[in-house]
N, C-alpha and C positions, 0 to 999 in steps of 0.2 A: 931280790928274789928273781929267779929265772922265769922266762915266759912259760915254760912247761909247768912250773910250780903255780903260776897264777892261773893257768887254765885248769889245773887240778883243783885249785882253791874254788874256782867258779862251780865246778861240778859238785864238790862237797857242799857248797852253799845251797844250791838249788835242789840237789838230790837228797840231802840228809838234814842239814841244819835248819833250813826254813820249814820243811814239812814237819820236823820234830817240834818246832817252836809254834806251830799253828795253834791259834787260840780262838775261843768264841768271838764272833764279830769279824774275823778275817774272811774275806770273800772267797778265798781258795785255800786248799789244803794239800794239793797234789804237786809233785815236783815239776811236771811239765807246765802247770799253770803258773807257778812262780817264774819259771824260765820265760814263758811267753810275756808276762807282764814286764819283767826287767829288761828283756831284750828289745821289746817294742819301744821302751823309753830310750834306750841307748841308740836305737836306729831312727827314732823319730817317726815311727810308723810300723806296720806289720813287718816283723824282722825278716820273714822269708822273701819279702819283696827286695831286700837289700843284700842278703848274704845266703849262700847255699848251706844246707845242713851237712854235717852237724855243726851248730853254731859254736860249740865249745872249742872246735878245732879251726874254724874258718873265720870267725869274727875278728876284725882287726883289734890288736891288743888295746889300743886307746879306747875303743868302744866297749870292749870287755871290762876294762877297768872302771868305766862309768857304770856299767851294770852291776859290778861287784860292789862299788861304793854305795849305790842305791839299795842293794840287797842288805848290806850291813846296816844301813840306816833304818830299814824296816825292822830288822832283828832288834835293834837298839830302841825301838819305839819312837824314832825321830822322823819317820816318813809314813804317810797315810797310805796303806796298801789299798784301801778302797778307792781312793782318788786315782792311784796309778792304774788300778784295774779298769775303772771307768774310762780313762784315757785310751787304754788298749782296746776295749770293746767298742768305743766310738770309732777308732781307726778301722776296725774290722767290720763296721756296719751292724754290730749286734745291738746297739742302742742308738736312739735318735740323736743326731748332732743338734746343738743349740741353734736356734734361729738367729740369723745375722742380718744387719742392714746391708744393702747392696754396696753402699759407699758412705764415706763421711766427707763433707766438703766445706771449704772456706774460700769462696771466690774462685780464683784460678787454681787452687790447690785441692786435689782429690786424693783421699785414702781409699783404697779398694783392694779386693782379693787379687792374688797373683794370676798372671796369664802366661801362656807359652811364649808370647812375643816379648816378655820381659827378660827372657834368658840372655839374649845378646847384650843389651845395655847393662844388665846386672853383672855379667861376666867382665865387661869392660871396666865397670866401676871397681870390681874386686881385683882386677889386674893392675890397677893404677897404683904405683908405688907411693904416691903422695897421699891418696885416700887411705891406703893401708899402712901408713907409716907407724901407727901405734898398735899394729898387730904383728905377730911374729913374722909373717911373710904374706905376700899377695896370694890369692887363690888361683888355682888352675881353672880352666873352663869347666872341667868335670866336677871339681869341688864346688864351684859356684852354682852349677845346676842342682847338685845334691842339697846345698844349703837352701836354695830357693824352695825346693820341695819340702824340706823340713819346716821352714818358716810358715809356709802356707798350711801345712797339715796341723799346725798348732791351733788354728781356728776350729778344726774338727774336734780336737781333743779337749779344748778348754773353752770354746766360745769366744775367744779373743786371741790376738796374735799380732805380729808385726805386719802392718798393712803395706802393700806396694804403694809408692808415692808417685803421683802424677801431677805435673804442672803444665798447664796449657797443652794437654794431650801427650806429653813426653814423660816416659818413666825416668825418674831422677833418683830413686833409691827406695828406702823403706823407713817406717817409723811405727812404733807400737809397743806392745807389752807382751811378756812371755814369762811363764813360770820357770824358776831356776830349779833344775832337777839334778844338779850336782852339789855335793856339800862344799861350801866355801867358808874360809876362815874369818868370818866376821859375825857379830852377835846376831843370832837368828839364822845365819847362813848354814848352820849344821842341821837344819830341818828342811831337806829338799822337798819342793812342791808347795811350801807355804809362803815363800817370798816371790813377789812379782817384780820383774825388772822392766824398766822403761829403756828402750834402745832405739837407735837410729843410725843410718849410714847413707850418706848422700854423695852423688857424683860431684866431682870437683867444680864443674861449671855451675852447680847450684849453691855453692857456698857463699856466705856473706850476704844473703838476701832474706834472712829470717825464716826460711822454709822449715828448718828443723824445729825451731821453737813453735811455729804455728802448727805443724803437724803433730808434735808431741802434745800440745794442748788439746787438739781434736781427739787424739787417742785417749788422753786422760779423762776427758769429759765423757766419752763413750764407756770407758772402763768403769767409771763411778756410776753413771746413770743407768746403764744397761746391765752391768755385771755386779754392781755393788762393791767394787774394789776401789778403795780410796788411798791405801798406803802402798807406795812403790819405792824401789831403790833404783839407782843408776850407778854405774862405775865405769872407770876408764883408766888407762895408764896415767900416772901422775903428771906426765909432761903434755898431755893432750889438752891444751889450753882452750881450744875451740869448743870441744864437747863440754868441758867444765863450765864454760861461760853459758852454754845453753841450759845446763842443769841449774845454774844460779838464776837465770832469767825465769825459769819455771818455778822459782821459790823453793828449790830443794836446798837442804842444809848439809854441809859437809859432816861426815860421821866417821872420820878416821881413814886409815889406809890398811891394806892387807896384801900379802903376796898371792897373786893369782896362781893356783896350782896347775892350770892348763897352759901357762906361759913359761917358757924356758928361763933359766937363770940369766939375768942381764938387766939392762936399763928399763925394759918394758914390763918386768914382772910386778913391780910395786904399783898397785892400783889405789885410787882414791874412791871412797864410797860416799854417795849422797843419798839422803832419805827425804821422802815427802809423805806426810800423813794428812789426815783430814783437816786438822787445824792449820797446817802449813798451806794447804790448798785454799782454804777460806781467806787467809791473809794475802795470798798471791793473786787472788781473783780480781 
């Protein structure tokens, strides 16, 4: 389908189909409210901070497709519109954000919120072809800055997110949890917003020292104790042996493979899925 057809599909979705489908219990009924909610999710924050209006014409197609997929999931009853609306309103300062600890710590390892000074080392990490070997490509400096902003804003939306990771005062990457907001082809993955992913990415000089496992355990403990979330998933390209080893050290169980829809056809598209539930966590403790 052409880009013009997809942009027309978006307008029909938010201007006609969603308002016509509005039912009791939905937090909004008007076309501009549906557009606000879905566009904010696609942009990882208030959409006007990231793209000039009209969004149907100016939003990058990849982000527009994410918004369309989420809207179709709402229509099908597979995504919680109230949850998505709360995330949007929290970003816009219309409802109070959840209280957060200042940091999580384990000796020389600190998990904390992101800072402007993290931009340069994060850009260097994302530009390293070895670190990014299991991603479609390294990130540009601008892409890295945008990603850092999206990661930190997840704390505002959900009360948890991927923490900036500091070791002996040096930024070395991130580790934490985030809601999956795109439909993914594995059991439960068709219900965006309900599955929480555990993720990490560390600078090459921090590899092989156990930091990813320690940081993930800190994040998991906070997620369970403060947020009441004990079931998570993690996934990576099937050839990423290092990340898979961390998942296994955390007590996560392999749960099959799936083609990641955001990854182009090729050797990186097949991903392996790992799961951790409450019982798994007790056994791994």
